[in-house]
Each structure stands twice: as structure tokens, then as C-alpha cells.
N, C-alpha and C positions, 0 to 999 in steps of 0.2 A: 232603813237607810241603806242605800246601795253605795258600796265602796269600789272604786275602779282602781285596779292595779296597773298603772300605765307602764311601769318598768317590765312587769311580767308579760303584758300584752305585746310590747315592743319586742321582747326576747323571743316570743313564740312566732311573731311575724318574720323576724330575721332568720330564725331557724328554718322556717318553711321555705325561704327563698334559697337556701344553701344548695339543695339538690337541683333546682332550676338553673342556678348559676353554674354548677358543675356540668350540667348537660350542655348549656350554651357554650361554655368554655371548651368542652370536648368537641363540639361541632366546629368551632373556630379553629382549634388546634388541628383537627382533621383536614380542614380545607387548606390551612397553611402547610401542613405536612405534604399533602397531595401536590400543592403548587411547587414546593421545593423539590420533591422527588421527581416531578415531571421534568425538571431541568437537569437532574443529576443521574437519573436511572433511565434505562431503556423504556420505551412505551409499554412493552409487554410486562415489565416489572412494577409499574406504578400501581396498578390495582392490587396485586398481592401484598405489596408493601403497605399500602393504605389500609387494607383489611386487617393486616397484622397490627398496625398502629391502633385501629379502632378496638381490637380485642385487648390490647394493652391498656388503653384508656378505660375500658369497661372493668378490667381487673382493678385499676386504681380507684375508680369510683366505688367498686364493691368493697375495697378496703376501708373507705370512708364509712360505708354503710355498716360494716362489721364493727367499726370503732364506736359508732353511736348506738344507743339502745333503740329498739323499735318504737318510733313515735306514733302518735295518733293523728298525724296530719295526712293530707290527701296524697301528696307526691313525695316519695322518700328517695334516699340514695339508692335503695334496692331497685326502685322503679327506673331510675336513671341508668343504673348498671344493666338492668334487663333490656332496656330500650337500645342501649349501645350494642349489647350482645346480639339482639335481634337484627339490627342494622348490619352488623358484621356478618352474621350468618346469611342474610339475604344477598349481601354484596359478594360473599365468597361463593355463592351459588352461580354467579356469573363467570367464575374463573374456569379456565381450561386446566386440565390436570398438569400439564407441563409448565404452566406459568410460574407456579411456586418453585418448581425445580430450577427453572432458569434464574429466578431471583437468588436462590441459594448458590447456584453456580457462578453468577456474576459477582457475588460477595466474596466467594473463595478465590476467584481470579484476581480481584483487586488487592487481596492481601498477599 
């Protein structure tokens, strides 16, 4: 006789969607941050600020991964953090060396 544990199955399904929700929320937060910074920063400073924000989000998702034990599901918080880091690295490859310096200089001038 087969016994189905509906509560356990539902818990595993909900746990498997957590990293996907974190990744989707990170993408939405990045787009919102880029839209807000487009209006408040100079155009040269938008990409460096957004890349920095993506790296911060990757660190936050990595903290979620560090908090949870390594599960046996297909897509984990480590995968989401790695994907965000990869996107940040690829976007930072498009930066000019002086762009980040201008971002820091703009921040210091405003204070």
C-alpha cells in the first residue's frame, strides 16, 4: 500500500520555488534600481551603480544559500547567486575604467 505525504510533497515544492522567486525578485529590483538611478545619476554613472547593485543582490542571495543546507533539488540559492554574479561580471566588462571613479566622485561631491 502506497502512502502519499501531501504535506511533505508540498513543502518540497515550495522550497524548490524559493531560489526562483529570489532570482526573479532580484531581476525586478535591478530594473527598478536602474530606472530610478537613470533619473538621479548622470548617464555615465548608471551602469556602474547598477552593476554594484547586482553584486550586492548576489551577496544577499548567497547569504540565503549559506543559511540553508545544500538541498537535493535542481535549482538552489547558490545557483541564483552564481547567476547574478555572472551577470554582474559580464555587465562590468562593459564599463570604462573611469566610470566607477566618476560614480565615487559624484557621491563625494553630493555629500
